[in-house]
C-alpha positions, 0 to 999 in steps of 0.5 A, a space after each residue: 513482378 514476383 520479385 517486386 511483390 516479395 520486396 513489398 511484402 518484406 517492407 510491410 513485414 518490417 514496418 509491422 515489426 517496427 511498429 510492434 517494437 515501438 509499441 512495446 518498448 525493449 523486448 529482451 528474450 525471456 531466457 536472458 539475464 540483465 543488469 538492473 538498479 536496486 536499493 539494497 540493504 545488507 541487513 536491517 537496523 538503519 536507514 543509512 545502510 540502504 544503498 543504490 547499486 547495480 546487480 544482475 536479474 535472472 531470467 523469469 522462471 516458470 509463472 514469473 513475469 519480468 516488469 520494467 518498473 515505472 513507479 514504486 509505492 512507499 509504505 510504513 512496512 518499508 521503513 519498519 523493515 529497514 529499521 528491523 522493527 517489522 515482524 516480516 523483515 527478511 533475514 540478511 540482505 534484502 531489497 525493500 518495497 511491496 508494490 509497483 507499476 510498470 510494463 511487462 518486458 518478458 514472460 517465463 514459461 507458463 506454470 499453471 493452466 489457469 495462470 493469467 497470460 501476460 505479454 510484453 508491452 502490457 501495462 500492469 500494477 502488482 505486489 511483491 513480498 519485498 523487492 519493489 525498490 528496483 528498476 526491474 522485477 521478476 514477479 509471480 504473474 498471478 500478483 499482477 493486474 492490468 493498469 486501468 487505461 486512464 491511470 498513471 503508473 504512480 496511481 497504479 503503484 498507490 493502490 494495492 497495499 493501501 486498497 487491500 488494507 482498507 478493504 480487508 479491514 472494512 469489509 472482511 473483518 468489519 462487515 461495514 453496513 450503511 449508517 454505521 459510524 466509523 473512526 479512521 486514524 491517519 485519514 490523510 494517508 494512503 490507507 486513510 483516503 482509500 478507507 474514506 472512499 469505501 466508507 462513503 461508498 457503503 453509505 456509512 458515517 466517517 470521523 477522521 483523525 490527522 496529526 497535523 492541521 495543515 492536512 485539513 484542506 487536502 483531506 476535505 478536497 479529496 473526501 468532501 468531509 466537513 470540518 466537524 468530521 475531522 480531528 487533529 489528534 491531541 493525546 491529552 484531550 483525545 477522549 473529549 475530541 472523540 465525544 465532540 465528533 460523535 455528537 456532530 454526527 449524532 452517534 452514541 459510539 463507533 461501530 468500527 475503528 480503523 487504527 494504524 496509530 495505536 499508542 495513547 489513542 487506542 484506549 479512548 477509541 476502544 472505550 467509545 465502541 458501541 456494543 458489538 463494535 470492532 476496533 481493527 488494528 493494523 499499524 503502530 505509527 506511534 512507534 515510528 522512530 524519529 531518527 534514522 535508527 531505532 532508539 531502543 530505550 524509548 521503544 522499550 518504554 513505549 512497549 511497556 506502556 502499550 495498551 492492554 485489554 482484559 479478554 474476560 471483561 471483553 465478553 461483558 463489554 461485547 466488543 471486539 479487537 481484531 488485528 492483521 498484517 496482510 503480508 502473512 496472507 501472501 501465500 494465499 494467492 486465492 484470497 489475495 486475488 479475490 480481495 483485489 477483484 472485490 476491491 476493483 469492483 467498487 470502481 473507486 477513483 484513482 488513488 491520490 498521489 501526494 508526492 513524487 520522488 525520483 527513484 535515485 532519491 529514495 532516502 529523501 522520499 523515506 525521510 519525508 514519508 516518515 516525517 508525518 508531513 505526507 498526504 496520500 501516496 508517496 511514490 518513487 518514479 523510475 
């Protein structure tokens, strides 16, 4: 009888172990290195230099978590970094990518007493300072968040960069209030859609701009905006377009402008700010090269013609220009975690994922993304 009980106990233990393995997937020891696939460039300058290759990933270090990536979110920073036009572009060889979602596979030693505790099998999304274009990443566990139960990995990979950008612009810098009028450029993109959700949650009034008329329907479906709240940008008559849109929402000017385009659209918007209005600049999509490598002659021409403001005149105009790039706040873990916590408290709908590409098709995804035809988030799925 005793032998029979021991046998049953071993069988039960084996079933429990098998069940755990099935639930969490492959579990490698935290001390083991492994092979992974990555998209790596030997250096910035051209998209053509980005190649898919295999390489070894070391064991996660103290405070690090190894994540088996399931989805990678694309951002303008990826393209500008690969072209060498991004201020934070790494020197030498690097792997692009800032955000991802996946499954925890292994954890390194706990580095700090208050560090979050993760375990193999946890579904997470997170952010990394370059390196997300990979099948596996080692990342500081403090930059991870649990993936909401009903969200897909693609939706998780669509939140952090866009959501934090929109939140920091509207709430931390913009101090958005009910009833204010807000202009959002590139409104059908990832940041734009997130910003419009937040503007609606804040009971403010939105005017949106897009670069192509075919994006109108998806923008209305995702946000409920009326036709008169949507502008298809035309550089030659953009000022008149803004005046018409302001009349449609019964506003004399804008309290906030979220500008990710710059170029010929900057000055018309700035001139239509209310006194005490704020223009918040966080991108320059107008500088996006058309080819797979920079046209430095054209870029020099655009640079020389870039908008200029007189800081002394700004005093009497009582207007503000603010600019930011969240990657320079990367080391401020406390701030980044606080911003993300505040963003999640808004309980906004899952981000809209407009386009999905296979991980091995990163070049097609990047070409499509920079074409200006995308809506919502573009993701690579592993």
